[in-house]
LUMSE-350689 format. One line per 4 residues: number of its first residue (from 1); for each residue x, y, z of N, C-alpha, C. Coordinates in steps of 0.2 Angstrom, whole numbers. Example, Ala and Ser with C-alpha at 12.3 -4.5 7.8 and 13.67 -1.06 7.14 Angstrom:
<roses>
1> 66,-28,39,62,-22,39,66,-16,39 | 64,-11,35,68,-5,36,64,0,39
</roses>
This chain:
<roses>
1> -192,-44,-6,-188,-47,-4,-182,-39,-7 | -180,-39,1,-172,-31,-7,-162,-35,-3 | -164,-28,-6,-156,-32,-10,-148,-28,-6 | -145,-33,-5,-137,-32,0,-135,-31,-2
5> -129,-29,-3,-120,-28,-4,-115,-27,3 | -112,-33,1,-109,-34,6,-101,-36,7 | -99,-30,10,-91,-32,7,-90,-35,14 | -81,-39,9,-81,-47,13,-71,-43,14
9> -68,-47,20,-61,-46,16,-57,-53,19 | -52,-52,22,-47,-58,17,-44,-57,20 | -36,-58,24,-29,-55,22,-25,-64,20 | -21,-59,15,-17,-65,10,-9,-63,15
13> -3,-68,14,3,-70,18,5,-74,11 | 9,-68,10,13,-73,6,22,-73,7 | 21,-77,6,31,-79,9,33,-79,2 | 37,-73,-1,45,-76,-3,53,-77,-1
17> 56,-81,-7,62,-82,-9,64,-80,-12 | 72,-82,-12,75,-78,-16,85,-81,-15 | 86,-80,-20,92,-82,-23,97,-79,-25 | 102,-76,-25,108,-72,-22,115,-76,-25
21> 119,-75,-28,128,-74,-29,130,-70,-25 | 138,-73,-18,141,-72,-19,147,-75,-21 | 154,-69,-20,160,-72,-22,165,-75,-11 | 166,-81,-12,169,-84,-8,172,-90,-8
25> 178,-92,0,181,-94,-5,180,-99,1 | 172,-101,5,173,-106,4,160,-108,10 | 162,-110,9,152,-110,11,149,-107,18 | 156,-106,22,156,-101,28,157,-95,25
29> 161,-92,26,163,-87,22,156,-84,17 | 152,-87,14,148,-87,10,145,-83,13 | 139,-87,14,136,-87,23,136,-79,27 | 140,-77,27,142,-73,34,144,-68,26
33> 146,-68,19,144,-61,17,136,-60,15 | 133,-62,15,123,-65,16,124,-60,22 | 127,-62,25,118,-63,34,125,-56,33 | 127,-55,33,132,-47,34,130,-43,30
37> 129,-41,24,126,-39,18,117,-36,18 | 114,-42,23,108,-41,26,105,-35,32 | 111,-38,35,111,-35,42,111,-27,40 | 115,-27,35,118,-19,37,114,-16,29
41> 111,-16,25,104,-14,22,110,-14,14 | 114,-18,10,118,-19,4,115,-21,-1 | 113,-15,-5,105,-20,-12,113,-25,-11 | 104,-31,-14,108,-39,-17,101,-37,-23
45> 109,-41,-25,102,-42,-33,99,-48,-30 | 95,-51,-28,91,-55,-29,85,-59,-34 | 83,-61,-34,80,-64,-39,74,-68,-35 | 67,-63,-32,62,-66,-30,57,-69,-30
49> 57,-73,-29,46,-80,-32,43,-82,-26 | 37,-81,-27,34,-81,-24,35,-87,-19 | 31,-87,-16,36,-99,-13,27,-99,-12 | 24,-97,-6,16,-97,-2,12,-92,-3
53> 6,-94,0,3,-89,-2,-6,-94,2 | -4,-92,10,-9,-92,11,-13,-85,13 | -20,-90,13,-27,-84,13,-28,-86,20 | -33,-84,24,-37,-83,31,-44,-80,28
57> -46,-83,32,-57,-81,34,-58,-79,33 | -64,-79,27,-66,-73,25,-68,-72,31 | -72,-64,32,-75,-63,36,-78,-55,34 | -88,-55,36,-90,-51,32,-89,-44,36
61> -87,-34,32,-85,-31,40,-92,-27,39 | -94,-25,30,-101,-20,29,-104,-27,26 | -114,-23,28,-119,-22,26,-124,-18,22 | -124,-15,18,-129,-10,15,-131,-11,9
65> -140,-9,12,-146,-12,10,-145,-5,2 | -147,-7,-4,-149,-6,-8,-156,-3,-12 | -155,2,-18,-160,-2,-18,-165,-6,-25 | -166,-6,-27,-168,-9,-36,-165,-12,-42
69> -162,-2,-41,-159,-2,-47,-151,-5,-45 | -151,-5,-40,-144,-7,-36,-139,-4,-35 | -143,4,-32,-139,14,-31,-142,9,-20 | -137,11,-19,-136,15,-11,-142,15,-7
73> -147,13,-4,-153,14,-2,-153,19,4 | -154,26,3,-155,34,10,-154,29,15
</roses>
């Protein structure tokens, strides 16, 4: 019986959510300020938290035979 190394692969997607604090007169202004800062790439002090992590199905990407000592066969 032969021994094989099997390489598996999956893609993991992670969604992060963040909270920022802005000084504004009302909710509408706060939203405009936040959107403007995001659009302009202004540095925001964001407290990022991982929200959802979703792993896709696993696929086989490589199979190789190894000898009895665990070394790759020539």
